[in-house]
PDBQT receptor file of N, H, CA, C and O in Angstrom, charges set to zero:
ATOM      1  N   UNK A   1       0.887  -1.199  -0.105  1.00  0.00    +0.000 N 
ATOM      2  CA  UNK A   1       0.038   0.183  -0.337  1.00  0.00    +0.000 C 
ATOM      3  C   UNK A   1       0.905   1.090   0.083  1.00  0.00    +0.000 C 
ATOM      4  O   UNK A   1       0.607   2.236  -0.252  1.00  0.00    +0.000 OA
ATOM      5  N   UNK A   2       1.931   0.967   0.737  1.00  0.00    +0.000 N 
ATOM      6  H   UNK A   2       2.173   0.035   1.009  1.00  0.00    +0.000 HD
ATOM      7  CA  UNK A   2       2.878   2.408   0.964  1.00  0.00    +0.000 C 
ATOM      8  C   UNK A   2       3.300   2.419  -0.455  1.00  0.00    +0.000 C 
ATOM      9  O   UNK A   2       2.704   3.300  -1.075  1.00  0.00    +0.000 OA
ATOM     10  N   UNK A   3       3.919   1.908  -0.996  1.00  0.00    +0.000 N 
ATOM     11  H   UNK A   3       4.403   1.192  -0.493  1.00  0.00    +0.000 HD
ATOM     12  CA  UNK A   3       4.753   1.584  -2.397  1.00  0.00    +0.000 C 
ATOM     13  C   UNK A   3       3.689   1.983  -3.110  1.00  0.00    +0.000 C 
ATOM     14  O   UNK A   3       3.970   3.179  -3.177  1.00  0.00    +0.000 OA
ATOM     15  N   UNK A   4       2.410   1.847  -3.846  1.00  0.00    +0.000 N 
ATOM     16  H   UNK A   4       2.182   0.875  -3.791  1.00  0.00    +0.000 HD
ATOM     17  CA  UNK A   4       1.620   2.355  -4.635  1.00  0.00    +0.000 C 
ATOM     18  C   UNK A   4       1.545   4.293  -4.501  1.00  0.00    +0.000 C 
ATOM     19  O   UNK A   4       1.713   5.208  -5.308  1.00  0.00    +0.000 OA
ATOM     20  N   UNK A   5       1.188   4.205  -2.963  1.00  0.00    +0.000 N 
ATOM     21  H   UNK A   5       1.052   3.462  -2.308  1.00  0.00    +0.000 HD
ATOM     22  CA  UNK A   5       1.323   5.870  -2.355  1.00  0.00    +0.000 C 
ATOM     23  C   UNK A   5       2.390   6.566  -2.814  1.00  0.00    +0.000 C 
ATOM     24  O   UNK A   5       2.388   7.759  -3.118  1.00  0.00    +0.000 OA
ATOM     25  N   UNK A   6       3.292   5.817  -2.860  1.00  0.00    +0.000 N 
ATOM     26  H   UNK A   6       3.293   4.848  -2.612  1.00  0.00    +0.000 HD
ATOM     27  CA  UNK A   6       4.690   6.665  -3.010  1.00  0.00    +0.000 C 
ATOM     28  C   UNK A   6       4.924   6.585  -4.644  1.00  0.00    +0.000 C 
ATOM     29  O   UNK A   6       5.353   7.676  -5.021  1.00  0.00    +0.000 OA
ATOM     30  N   UNK A   7       4.803   5.780  -5.588  1.00  0.00    +0.000 N 
ATOM     31  H   UNK A   7       4.455   4.894  -5.282  1.00  0.00    +0.000 HD
ATOM     32  CA  UNK A   7       4.446   5.696  -6.751  1.00  0.00    +0.000 C 
ATOM     33  C   UNK A   7       3.663   6.535  -7.553  1.00  0.00    +0.000 C 
ATOM     34  O   UNK A   7       3.847   6.962  -8.693  1.00  0.00    +0.000 OA
ATOM     35  N   UNK A   8       2.318   6.766  -6.361  1.00  0.00    +0.000 N 
ATOM     36  H   UNK A   8       2.168   6.418  -5.435  1.00  0.00    +0.000 HD
ATOM     37  CA  UNK A   8       1.428   7.802  -7.367  1.00  0.00    +0.000 C 
ATOM     38  C   UNK A   8       1.666   9.472  -7.427  1.00  0.00    +0.000 C 
ATOM     39  O   UNK A   8       1.340  10.364  -8.211  1.00  0.00    +0.000 OA
ATOM     40  N   UNK A   9       2.537   9.381  -5.958  1.00  0.00    +0.000 N 
ATOM     41  H   UNK A   9       2.802   8.656  -5.322  1.00  0.00    +0.000 HD
ATOM     42  CA  UNK A   9       3.023  10.849  -5.905  1.00  0.00    +0.000 C 
ATOM     43  C   UNK A   9       4.232  11.206  -6.668  1.00  0.00    +0.000 C 
ATOM     44  O   UNK A   9       4.418  12.302  -7.196  1.00  0.00    +0.000 OA
ATOM     45  N   UNK A  10       5.144  10.076  -6.691  1.00  0.00    +0.000 N 
ATOM     46  H   UNK A  10       4.993   9.185  -6.262  1.00  0.00    +0.000 HD
ATOM     47  CA  UNK A  10       6.445  10.183  -7.730  1.00  0.00    +0.000 C 
ATOM     48  C   UNK A  10       5.603  10.693  -8.993  1.00  0.00    +0.000 C 
ATOM     49  O   UNK A  10       5.791  11.836  -9.411  1.00  0.00    +0.000 OA
ATOM     50  N   UNK A  11       4.833   9.986  -9.495  1.00  0.00    +0.000 N 
ATOM     51  H   UNK A  11       4.680   9.058  -9.156  1.00  0.00    +0.000 HD
ATOM     52  CA  UNK A  11       3.748  10.041 -10.841  1.00  0.00    +0.000 C 
ATOM     53  C   UNK A  11       3.434  11.458 -11.057  1.00  0.00    +0.000 C 
ATOM     54  O   UNK A  11       3.712  12.186 -12.010  1.00  0.00    +0.000 OA
ATOM     55  N   UNK A  12       2.783  11.701  -9.952  1.00  0.00    +0.000 N 
ATOM     56  H   UNK A  12       2.557  11.110  -9.178  1.00  0.00    +0.000 HD
ATOM     57  CA  UNK A  12       1.846  13.215  -9.641  1.00  0.00    +0.000 C 
ATOM     58  C   UNK A  12       2.809  14.396  -9.954  1.00  0.00    +0.000 C 
ATOM     59  O   UNK A  12       2.537  15.440 -10.547  1.00  0.00    +0.000 OA
ATOM     60  N   UNK A  13       4.439  13.851  -9.225  1.00  0.00    +0.000 N 
ATOM     61  H   UNK A  13       4.660  13.003  -8.743  1.00  0.00    +0.000 HD
ATOM     62  CA  UNK A  13       5.251  15.482  -9.055  1.00  0.00    +0.000 C 
ATOM     63  C   UNK A  13       5.898  15.605 -10.046  1.00  0.00    +0.000 C 
ATOM     64  O   UNK A  13       6.515  16.649 -10.258  1.00  0.00    +0.000 OA
ATOM     65  N   UNK A  14       5.924  14.175 -11.223  1.00  0.00    +0.000 N 
ATOM     66  H   UNK A  14       5.423  13.327 -11.051  1.00  0.00    +0.000 HD
ATOM     67  CA  UNK A  14       6.633  14.445 -12.438  1.00  0.00    +0.000 C 
ATOM     68  C   UNK A  14       5.525  14.548 -13.690  1.00  0.00    +0.000 C 
ATOM     69  O   UNK A  14       5.803  14.444 -14.885  1.00  0.00    +0.000 OA
ATOM     70  N   UNK A  15       4.571  14.714 -13.276  1.00  0.00    +0.000 N 
ATOM     71  H   UNK A  15       4.345  14.798 -12.306  1.00  0.00    +0.000 HD
ATOM     72  CA  UNK A  15       3.253  15.265 -13.973  1.00  0.00    +0.000 C 
ATOM     73  C   UNK A  15       3.404  17.038 -13.821  1.00  0.00    +0.000 C 
ATOM     74  O   UNK A  15       3.367  17.742 -14.830  1.00  0.00    +0.000 OA
ATOM     75  N   UNK A  16       3.577  17.633 -12.414  1.00  0.00    +0.000 N 
ATOM     76  H   UNK A  16       3.607  17.061 -11.594  1.00  0.00    +0.000 HD
ATOM     77  CA  UNK A  16       3.371  18.658 -12.342  1.00  0.00    +0.000 C 
ATOM     78  C   UNK A  16       4.780  19.541 -12.728  1.00  0.00    +0.000 C 
ATOM     79  O   UNK A  16       4.940  20.659 -13.217  1.00  0.00    +0.000 OA
ATOM     80  N   UNK A  17       5.592  18.625 -12.327  1.00  0.00    +0.000 N 
ATOM     81  H   UNK A  17       5.462  17.717 -11.929  1.00  0.00    +0.000 HD
ATOM     82  CA  UNK A  17       7.123  19.699 -13.687  1.00  0.00    +0.000 C 
ATOM     83  C   UNK A  17       6.713  19.847 -14.830  1.00  0.00    +0.000 C 
ATOM     84  O   UNK A  17       6.687  21.000 -15.260  1.00  0.00    +0.000 OA
ATOM     85  N   UNK A  18       6.341  18.939 -15.543  1.00  0.00    +0.000 N 
ATOM     86  H   UNK A  18       6.362  18.003 -15.194  1.00  0.00    +0.000 HD
ATOM     87  CA  UNK A  18       6.383  18.983 -16.793  1.00  0.00    +0.000 C 
ATOM     88  C   UNK A  18       5.136  19.726 -17.441  1.00  0.00    +0.000 C 
ATOM     89  O   UNK A  18       5.058  20.076 -18.619  1.00  0.00    +0.000 OA
ATOM     90  N   UNK A  19       4.068  19.920 -16.338  1.00  0.00    +0.000 N 
ATOM     91  H   UNK A  19       4.132  19.635 -15.382  1.00  0.00    +0.000 HD
ATOM     92  CA  UNK A  19       3.020  21.240 -16.914  1.00  0.00    +0.000 C 
ATOM     93  C   UNK A  19       3.528  22.168 -16.708  1.00  0.00    +0.000 C 
ATOM     94  O   UNK A  19       3.342  22.945 -17.644  1.00  0.00    +0.000 OA
ATOM     95  N   UNK A  20       4.566  22.886 -15.384  1.00  0.00    +0.000 N 
ATOM     96  H   UNK A  20       4.718  22.255 -14.624  1.00  0.00    +0.000 HD
ATOM     97  CA  UNK A  20       4.778  24.087 -14.893  1.00  0.00    +0.000 C 
ATOM     98  C   UNK A  20       6.096  24.763 -15.957  1.00  0.00    +0.000 C 
ATOM     99  O   UNK A  20       6.362  25.963 -15.903  1.00  0.00    +0.000 OA
ATOM    100  N   UNK A  21       7.115  23.460 -17.241  1.00  0.00    +0.000 N 
ATOM    101  H   UNK A  21       6.899  22.485 -17.285  1.00  0.00    +0.000 HD
ATOM    102  CA  UNK A  21       7.525  23.550 -17.877  1.00  0.00    +0.000 C 
ATOM    103  C   UNK A  21       7.473  24.460 -18.971  1.00  0.00    +0.000 C 
ATOM    104  O   UNK A  21       8.156  25.400 -19.378  1.00  0.00    +0.000 OA
ATOM    105  N   UNK A  22       5.951  23.591 -19.466  1.00  0.00    +0.000 N 
ATOM    106  H   UNK A  22       5.396  22.828 -19.135  1.00  0.00    +0.000 HD
ATOM    107  CA  UNK A  22       5.385  23.741 -20.675  1.00  0.00    +0.000 C 
ATOM    108  C   UNK A  22       4.852  24.997 -20.472  1.00  0.00    +0.000 C 
ATOM    109  O   UNK A  22       4.741  25.848 -21.355  1.00  0.00    +0.000 OA
ATOM    110  N   UNK A  23       4.410  25.167 -18.932  1.00  0.00    +0.000 N 
ATOM    111  H   UNK A  23       4.500  24.476 -18.215  1.00  0.00    +0.000 HD
ATOM    112  CA  UNK A  23       3.353  26.787 -19.089  1.00  0.00    +0.000 C 
ATOM    113  C   UNK A  23       4.724  27.501 -19.236  1.00  0.00    +0.000 C 
ATOM    114  O   UNK A  23       4.728  28.116 -20.303  1.00  0.00    +0.000 OA
ATOM    115  N   UNK A  24       5.724  27.625 -18.654  1.00  0.00    +0.000 N 
ATOM    116  H   UNK A  24       5.721  27.126 -17.787  1.00  0.00    +0.000 HD
ATOM    117  CA  UNK A  24       6.766  28.223 -18.352  1.00  0.00    +0.000 C 
ATOM    118  C   UNK A  24       7.353  28.309 -20.069  1.00  0.00    +0.000 C 
ATOM    119  O   UNK A  24       7.208  29.531 -20.089  1.00  0.00    +0.000 OA
ATOM    120  N   UNK A  25       7.691  28.114 -20.970  1.00  0.00    +0.000 N 
ATOM    121  H   UNK A  25       7.809  27.121 -20.954  1.00  0.00    +0.000 HD
ATOM    122  CA  UNK A  25       7.466  27.893 -22.458  1.00  0.00    +0.000 C 
ATOM    123  C   UNK A  25       6.642  28.535 -23.233  1.00  0.00    +0.000 C 
ATOM    124  O   UNK A  25       6.985  29.262 -24.166  1.00  0.00    +0.000 OA
ATOM    125  N   UNK A  26       5.065  28.206 -22.747  1.00  0.00    +0.000 N 
ATOM    126  H   UNK A  26       4.786  27.616 -21.989  1.00  0.00    +0.000 HD
ATOM    127  CA  UNK A  26       4.224  28.934 -23.507  1.00  0.00    +0.000 C 
ATOM    128  C   UNK A  26       4.256  30.279 -22.998  1.00  0.00    +0.000 C 
ATOM    129  O   UNK A  26       4.269  31.208 -23.806  1.00  0.00    +0.000 OA
ATOM    130  N   UNK A  27       4.271  30.523 -21.634  1.00  0.00    +0.000 N 
ATOM    131  H   UNK A  27       4.261  29.768 -20.978  1.00  0.00    +0.000 HD
ATOM    132  CA  UNK A  27       4.558  32.021 -21.194  1.00  0.00    +0.000 C 
ATOM    133  C   UNK A  27       5.601  32.319 -22.107  1.00  0.00    +0.000 C 
ATOM    134  O   UNK A  27       4.836  32.632 -23.019  1.00  0.00    +0.000 OA
ATOM    135  N   UNK A  28       6.407  32.433 -22.464  1.00  0.00    +0.000 N 
ATOM    136  H   UNK A  28       7.029  32.179 -21.723  1.00  0.00    +0.000 HD
ATOM    137  CA  UNK A  28       7.746  33.373 -22.876  1.00  0.00    +0.000 C 
ATOM    138  C   UNK A  28       7.626  33.182 -24.111  1.00  0.00    +0.000 C 
ATOM    139  O   UNK A  28       7.695  34.277 -24.668  1.00  0.00    +0.000 OA
ATOM    140  N   UNK A  29       7.446  32.166 -25.011  1.00  0.00    +0.000 N 
ATOM    141  H   UNK A  29       7.390  31.276 -24.558  1.00  0.00    +0.000 HD
ATOM    142  CA  UNK A  29       6.986  32.323 -26.570  1.00  0.00    +0.000 C 
ATOM    143  C   UNK A  29       6.353  32.822 -27.107  1.00  0.00    +0.000 C 
ATOM    144  O   UNK A  29       6.514  33.437 -28.161  1.00  0.00    +0.000 OA
ATOM    145  N   UNK A  30       4.768  32.535 -25.984  1.00  0.00    +0.000 N 
ATOM    146  H   UNK A  30       4.637  32.036 -25.128  1.00  0.00    +0.000 HD
ATOM    147  CA  UNK A  30       3.682  32.977 -26.897  1.00  0.00    +0.000 C 
ATOM    148  C   UNK A  30       2.974  34.051 -26.124  1.00  0.00    +0.000 C 
ATOM    149  O   UNK A  30       1.877  34.480 -26.483  1.00  0.00    +0.000 OA
ATOM    150  N   UNK A  31       3.777  34.595 -24.779  1.00  0.00    +0.000 N 
ATOM    151  H   UNK A  31       4.668  34.247 -24.487  1.00  0.00    +0.000 HD
ATOM    152  CA  UNK A  31       3.649  35.912 -24.588  1.00  0.00    +0.000 C 
ATOM    153  C   UNK A  31       1.972  36.045 -23.444  1.00  0.00    +0.000 C 
ATOM    154  O   UNK A  31       1.354  37.006 -22.986  1.00  0.00    +0.000 OA
ATOM    155  N   UNK A  32       1.764  34.390 -23.369  1.00  0.00    +0.000 N 
ATOM    156  H   UNK A  32       2.266  33.609 -23.741  1.00  0.00    +0.000 HD
ATOM    157  CA  UNK A  32       0.601  34.405 -22.049  1.00  0.00    +0.000 C 
ATOM    158  C   UNK A  32       0.994  34.543 -20.893  1.00  0.00    +0.000 C 
ATOM    159  O   UNK A  32       2.124  34.972 -20.660  1.00  0.00    +0.000 OA
ATOM    160  N   UNK A  33      -0.026  34.143 -19.758  1.00  0.00    +0.000 N 
ATOM    161  H   UNK A  33      -0.944  33.794 -19.947  1.00  0.00    +0.000 HD
ATOM    162  CA  UNK A  33       0.341  35.145 -18.756  1.00  0.00    +0.000 C 
ATOM    163  C   UNK A  33      -0.209  33.387 -17.587  1.00  0.00    +0.000 C 
ATOM    164  O   UNK A  33      -1.206  32.683 -17.746  1.00  0.00    +0.000 OA
ATOM    165  N   UNK A  34       1.052  33.218 -16.415  1.00  0.00    +0.000 N 
ATOM    166  H   UNK A  34       1.862  33.790 -16.286  1.00  0.00    +0.000 HD
ATOM    167  CA  UNK A  34       0.555  31.637 -16.011  1.00  0.00    +0.000 C 
ATOM    168  C   UNK A  34      -0.796  31.490 -16.009  1.00  0.00    +0.000 C 
ATOM    169  O   UNK A  34      -0.898  30.330 -16.409  1.00  0.00    +0.000 OA
ATOM    170  N   UNK A  35      -1.881  31.876 -15.832  1.00  0.00    +0.000 N 
ATOM    171  H   UNK A  35      -1.799  32.818 -15.507  1.00  0.00    +0.000 HD
ATOM    172  CA  UNK A  35      -3.254  31.560 -15.851  1.00  0.00    +0.000 C 
ATOM    173  C   UNK A  35      -3.407  31.226 -16.966  1.00  0.00    +0.000 C 
ATOM    174  O   UNK A  35      -3.932  30.116 -16.888  1.00  0.00    +0.000 OA
ATOM    175  N   UNK A  36      -3.264  31.520 -18.131  1.00  0.00    +0.000 N 
ATOM    176  H   UNK A  36      -2.837  32.422 -18.195  1.00  0.00    +0.000 HD
ATOM    177  CA  UNK A  36      -3.778  31.755 -19.388  1.00  0.00    +0.000 C 
ATOM    178  C   UNK A  36      -2.628  30.368 -19.544  1.00  0.00    +0.000 C 
ATOM    179  O   UNK A  36      -3.365  29.383 -19.589  1.00  0.00    +0.000 OA
ATOM    180  N   UNK A  37      -2.092  30.194 -19.580  1.00  0.00    +0.000 N 
ATOM    181  H   UNK A  37      -1.493  30.994 -19.544  1.00  0.00    +0.000 HD
ATOM    182  CA  UNK A  37      -1.241  28.937 -20.332  1.00  0.00    +0.000 C 
ATOM    183  C   UNK A  37      -1.442  27.668 -19.862  1.00  0.00    +0.000 C 
ATOM    184  O   UNK A  37      -1.298  26.632 -20.511  1.00  0.00    +0.000 OA
ATOM    185  N   UNK A  38      -1.999  27.839 -17.968  1.00  0.00    +0.000 N 
ATOM    186  H   UNK A  38      -2.116  28.681 -17.441  1.00  0.00    +0.000 HD
ATOM    187  CA  UNK A  38      -2.006  26.660 -17.786  1.00  0.00    +0.000 C 
ATOM    188  C   UNK A  38      -3.653  26.503 -18.040  1.00  0.00    +0.000 C 
ATOM    189  O   UNK A  38      -4.183  25.394 -17.965  1.00  0.00    +0.000 OA
ATOM    190  N   UNK A  39      -4.217  27.401 -18.269  1.00  0.00    +0.000 N 
ATOM    191  H   UNK A  39      -3.787  28.301 -18.330  1.00  0.00    +0.000 HD
ATOM    192  CA  UNK A  39      -5.873  26.951 -19.051  1.00  0.00    +0.000 C 
ATOM    193  C   UNK A  39      -5.451  26.698 -20.398  1.00  0.00    +0.000 C 
ATOM    194  O   UNK A  39      -6.399  26.251 -21.045  1.00  0.00    +0.000 OA
ATOM    195  N   UNK A  40      -4.517  26.796 -21.001  1.00  0.00    +0.000 N 
ATOM    196  H   UNK A  40      -3.748  27.159 -20.476  1.00  0.00    +0.000 HD
ATOM    197  CA  UNK A  40      -4.506  26.664 -22.497  1.00  0.00    +0.000 C 
ATOM    198  C   UNK A  40      -4.582  24.894 -22.194  1.00  0.00    +0.000 C 
ATOM    199  O   UNK A  40      -5.604  24.234 -22.385  1.00  0.00    +0.000 OA
ATOM    200  N   UNK A  41      -3.326  24.350 -21.709  1.00  0.00    +0.000 N 
ATOM    201  H   UNK A  41      -2.496  24.886 -21.554  1.00  0.00    +0.000 HD
ATOM    202  CA  UNK A  41      -2.948  23.084 -21.863  1.00  0.00    +0.000 C 
ATOM    203  C   UNK A  41      -4.278  22.100 -20.807  1.00  0.00    +0.000 C 
ATOM    204  O   UNK A  41      -4.372  20.878 -20.690  1.00  0.00    +0.000 OA
ATOM    205  N   UNK A  42      -5.211  23.272 -20.136  1.00  0.00    +0.000 N 
ATOM    206  H   UNK A  42      -5.135  24.265 -20.232  1.00  0.00    +0.000 HD
ATOM    207  CA  UNK A  42      -6.477  22.163 -19.433  1.00  0.00    +0.000 C 
ATOM    208  C   UNK A  42      -6.870  22.273 -20.545  1.00  0.00    +0.000 C 
ATOM    209  O   UNK A  42      -6.661  21.283 -21.246  1.00  0.00    +0.000 OA
ATOM    210  N   UNK A  43      -7.407  23.159 -21.044  1.00  0.00    +0.000 N 
ATOM    211  H   UNK A  43      -7.577  23.964 -20.475  1.00  0.00    +0.000 HD
ATOM    212  CA  UNK A  43      -8.581  22.831 -22.866  1.00  0.00    +0.000 C 
ATOM    213  C   UNK A  43      -8.178  21.756 -23.642  1.00  0.00    +0.000 C 
ATOM    214  O   UNK A  43      -8.786  20.854 -24.218  1.00  0.00    +0.000 OA
ATOM    215  N   UNK A  44      -6.658  22.154 -23.485  1.00  0.00    +0.000 N 
ATOM    216  H   UNK A  44      -6.164  22.887 -23.017  1.00  0.00    +0.000 HD
ATOM    217  CA  UNK A  44      -6.273  21.194 -24.886  1.00  0.00    +0.000 C 
ATOM    218  C   UNK A  44      -6.264  19.699 -24.537  1.00  0.00    +0.000 C 
ATOM    219  O   UNK A  44      -6.749  18.771 -25.185  1.00  0.00    +0.000 OA
ATOM    220  N   UNK A  45      -5.761  19.678 -23.647  1.00  0.00    +0.000 N 
ATOM    221  H   UNK A  45      -5.367  20.431 -23.120  1.00  0.00    +0.000 HD
ATOM    222  CA  UNK A  45      -5.980  18.155 -22.815  1.00  0.00    +0.000 C 
ATOM    223  C   UNK A  45      -7.592  17.815 -22.816  1.00  0.00    +0.000 C 
ATOM    224  O   UNK A  45      -7.985  16.686 -23.112  1.00  0.00    +0.000 OA
ATOM    225  N   UNK A  46      -8.325  18.682 -22.527  1.00  0.00    +0.000 N 
ATOM    226  H   UNK A  46      -8.005  19.598 -22.286  1.00  0.00    +0.000 HD
ATOM    227  CA  UNK A  46     -10.200  18.453 -22.654  1.00  0.00    +0.000 C 
ATOM    228  C   UNK A  46     -10.553  17.610 -24.294  1.00  0.00    +0.000 C 
ATOM    229  O   UNK A  46     -10.808  16.435 -24.558  1.00  0.00    +0.000 OA
ATOM    230  N   UNK A  47     -10.431  18.727 -25.071  1.00  0.00    +0.000 N 
ATOM    231  H   UNK A  47     -10.224  19.681 -24.856  1.00  0.00    +0.000 HD
ATOM    232  CA  UNK A  47     -10.339  18.968 -26.198  1.00  0.00    +0.000 C 
ATOM    233  C   UNK A  47     -10.177  18.020 -26.675  1.00  0.00    +0.000 C 
ATOM    234  O   UNK A  47     -11.202  17.355 -26.822  1.00  0.00    +0.000 OA
ATOM    235  N   UNK A  48      -8.958  17.443 -27.147  1.00  0.00    +0.000 N 
ATOM    236  H   UNK A  48      -8.125  17.983 -27.027  1.00  0.00    +0.000 HD
ATOM    237  CA  UNK A  48      -8.194  15.975 -27.172  1.00  0.00    +0.000 C 
ATOM    238  C   UNK A  48      -8.151  15.306 -26.555  1.00  0.00    +0.000 C 
ATOM    239  O   UNK A  48      -7.143  14.643 -26.800  1.00  0.00    +0.000 OA
ATOM    240  N   UNK A  49      -8.900  14.758 -25.357  1.00  0.00    +0.000 N 
ATOM    241  H   UNK A  49      -9.719  15.296 -25.158  1.00  0.00    +0.000 HD
ATOM    242  CA  UNK A  49      -8.911  13.778 -24.693  1.00  0.00    +0.000 C 
ATOM    243  C   UNK A  49      -7.585  13.583 -24.829  1.00  0.00    +0.000 C 
ATOM    244  O   UNK A  49      -7.291  12.805 -25.738  1.00  0.00    +0.000 OA
ATOM    245  N   UNK A  50      -6.595  14.091 -24.148  1.00  0.00    +0.000 N 
ATOM    246  H   UNK A  50      -6.834  14.723 -23.410  1.00  0.00    +0.000 HD
ATOM    247  CA  UNK A  50      -5.096  13.399 -23.785  1.00  0.00    +0.000 C 
ATOM    248  C   UNK A  50      -5.044  13.696 -22.353  1.00  0.00    +0.000 C 
ATOM    249  O   UNK A  50      -6.163  13.907 -21.885  1.00  0.00    +0.000 OA
ATOM    250  N   UNK A  51      -3.921  13.787 -21.382  1.00  0.00    +0.000 N 
ATOM    251  H   UNK A  51      -3.012  13.616 -21.762  1.00  0.00    +0.000 HD
ATOM    252  CA  UNK A  51      -3.795  13.681 -20.664  1.00  0.00    +0.000 C 
ATOM    253  C   UNK A  51      -2.836  15.570 -20.230  1.00  0.00    +0.000 C 
ATOM    254  O   UNK A  51      -2.040  16.091 -21.011  1.00  0.00    +0.000 OA
ATOM    255  N   UNK A  52      -3.118  15.988 -19.299  1.00  0.00    +0.000 N 
ATOM    256  H   UNK A  52      -3.765  15.565 -18.665  1.00  0.00    +0.000 HD
ATOM    257  CA  UNK A  52      -2.316  17.363 -19.158  1.00  0.00    +0.000 C 
ATOM    258  C   UNK A  52      -0.674  16.766 -19.275  1.00  0.00    +0.000 C 
ATOM    259  O   UNK A  52       0.060  17.354 -20.069  1.00  0.00    +0.000 OA
ATOM    260  N   UNK A  53      -0.140  15.662 -18.523  1.00  0.00    +0.000 N 
ATOM    261  H   UNK A  53      -0.737  15.184 -17.877  1.00  0.00    +0.000 HD
ATOM    262  CA  UNK A  53       1.883  15.635 -18.963  1.00  0.00    +0.000 C 
ATOM    263  C   UNK A  53       1.422  15.332 -20.482  1.00  0.00    +0.000 C 
ATOM    264  O   UNK A  53       2.130  16.101 -21.134  1.00  0.00    +0.000 OA
ATOM    265  N   UNK A  54       0.316  14.359 -21.717  1.00  0.00    +0.000 N 
ATOM    266  H   UNK A  54      -0.259  13.735 -21.188  1.00  0.00    +0.000 HD
ATOM    267  CA  UNK A  54       0.599  14.014 -22.724  1.00  0.00    +0.000 C 
ATOM    268  C   UNK A  54       0.796  15.498 -23.329  1.00  0.00    +0.000 C 
ATOM    269  O   UNK A  54       1.838  15.604 -23.977  1.00  0.00    +0.000 OA
ATOM    270  N   UNK A  55      -0.225  17.009 -23.225  1.00  0.00    +0.000 N 
ATOM    271  H   UNK A  55      -1.070  16.923 -22.699  1.00  0.00    +0.000 HD
ATOM    272  CA  UNK A  55       0.189  18.112 -23.609  1.00  0.00    +0.000 C 
ATOM    273  C   UNK A  55       1.105  18.639 -23.184  1.00  0.00    +0.000 C 
ATOM    274  O   UNK A  55       1.859  19.321 -23.878  1.00  0.00    +0.000 OA
ATOM    275  N   UNK A  56       1.237  18.460 -22.038  1.00  0.00    +0.000 N 
ATOM    276  H   UNK A  56       0.625  17.906 -21.474  1.00  0.00    +0.000 HD
ATOM    277  CA  UNK A  56       3.086  19.409 -22.008  1.00  0.00    +0.000 C 
ATOM    278  C   UNK A  56       3.901  18.963 -22.418  1.00  0.00    +0.000 C 
ATOM    279  O   UNK A  56       4.945  19.550 -22.702  1.00  0.00    +0.000 OA
ATOM    280  N   UNK A  57       3.628  17.538 -22.610  1.00  0.00    +0.000 N 
ATOM    281  H   UNK A  57       2.780  17.060 -22.380  1.00  0.00    +0.000 HD
ATOM    282  CA  UNK A  57       5.471  16.678 -23.518  1.00  0.00    +0.000 C 
ATOM    283  C   UNK A  57       5.420  17.047 -25.117  1.00  0.00    +0.000 C 
ATOM    284  O   UNK A  57       6.400  16.848 -25.835  1.00  0.00    +0.000 OA
ATOM    285  N   UNK A  58       4.355  17.528 -25.550  1.00  0.00    +0.000 N 
ATOM    286  H   UNK A  58       3.558  17.690 -24.967  1.00  0.00    +0.000 HD
ATOM    287  CA  UNK A  58       3.941  17.903 -26.850  1.00  0.00    +0.000 C 
ATOM    288  C   UNK A  58       4.619  19.763 -26.699  1.00  0.00    +0.000 C 
ATOM    289  O   UNK A  58       5.535  20.180 -27.408  1.00  0.00    +0.000 OA
ATOM    290  N   UNK A  59       4.388  20.036 -26.354  1.00  0.00    +0.000 N 
ATOM    291  H   UNK A  59       3.644  19.697 -25.778  1.00  0.00    +0.000 HD
ATOM    292  CA  UNK A  59       5.072  21.509 -25.958  1.00  0.00    +0.000 C 
ATOM    293  C   UNK A  59       6.329  21.575 -25.924  1.00  0.00    +0.000 C 
ATOM    294  O   UNK A  59       7.130  22.180 -26.636  1.00  0.00    +0.000 OA
ATOM    295  N   UNK A  60       6.467  20.840 -24.953  1.00  0.00    +0.000 N 
ATOM    296  H   UNK A  60       5.816  20.348 -24.374  1.00  0.00    +0.000 HD
ATOM    297  CA  UNK A  60       8.105  20.922 -24.553  1.00  0.00    +0.000 C 
ATOM    298  C   UNK A  60       8.605  20.296 -25.693  1.00  0.00    +0.000 C 
ATOM    299  O   UNK A  60       9.406  21.131 -26.116  1.00  0.00    +0.000 OA
ATOM    300  N   UNK A  61       8.635  19.183 -26.582  1.00  0.00    +0.000 N 
ATOM    301  H   UNK A  61       7.985  18.505 -26.239  1.00  0.00    +0.000 HD
ATOM    302  CA  UNK A  61       9.110  19.000 -27.416  1.00  0.00    +0.000 C 
ATOM    303  C   UNK A  61       9.123  20.043 -28.911  1.00  0.00    +0.000 C 
ATOM    304  O   UNK A  61      10.075  20.164 -29.682  1.00  0.00    +0.000 OA
ATOM    305  N   UNK A  62       7.691  20.755 -29.024  1.00  0.00    +0.000 N 
ATOM    306  H   UNK A  62       6.917  20.657 -28.397  1.00  0.00    +0.000 HD
ATOM    307  CA  UNK A  62       7.760  21.645 -30.177  1.00  0.00    +0.000 C 
ATOM    308  C   UNK A  62       8.730  23.219 -29.653  1.00  0.00    +0.000 C 
ATOM    309  O   UNK A  62       9.704  23.488 -30.356  1.00  0.00    +0.000 OA
ATOM    310  N   UNK A  63       8.461  24.018 -28.641  1.00  0.00    +0.000 N 
ATOM    311  H   UNK A  63       7.670  23.799 -28.070  1.00  0.00    +0.000 HD
ATOM    312  CA  UNK A  63       9.031  24.547 -28.259  1.00  0.00    +0.000 C 
ATOM    313  C   UNK A  63      10.391  25.068 -27.727  1.00  0.00    +0.000 C 
ATOM    314  O   UNK A  63      10.862  26.204 -27.792  1.00  0.00    +0.000 OA
ATOM    315  N   UNK A  64      10.941  23.829 -27.132  1.00  0.00    +0.000 N 
ATOM    316  H   UNK A  64      10.558  22.907 -27.079  1.00  0.00    +0.000 HD
ATOM    317  CA  UNK A  64      12.063  23.890 -26.650  1.00  0.00    +0.000 C 
ATOM    318  C   UNK A  64      13.360  23.732 -27.570  1.00  0.00    +0.000 C 
ATOM    319  O   UNK A  64      14.483  23.795 -27.069  1.00  0.00    +0.000 OA
TER     320      UNK A  64
């Protein structure tokens, strides 16, 4: 049970790091504010039925 919880927390932390990096790239390259960048990732995730992590990874690949 504890190992499962650690794995889940590790996964969430990694996702959060990627979303933050993608937000930073959107802010820098697209002139968005932080809330706008987060909302764009969130909306794209919902529209394309992808996880926010998948959307963030694509942004990182495209804008890095």
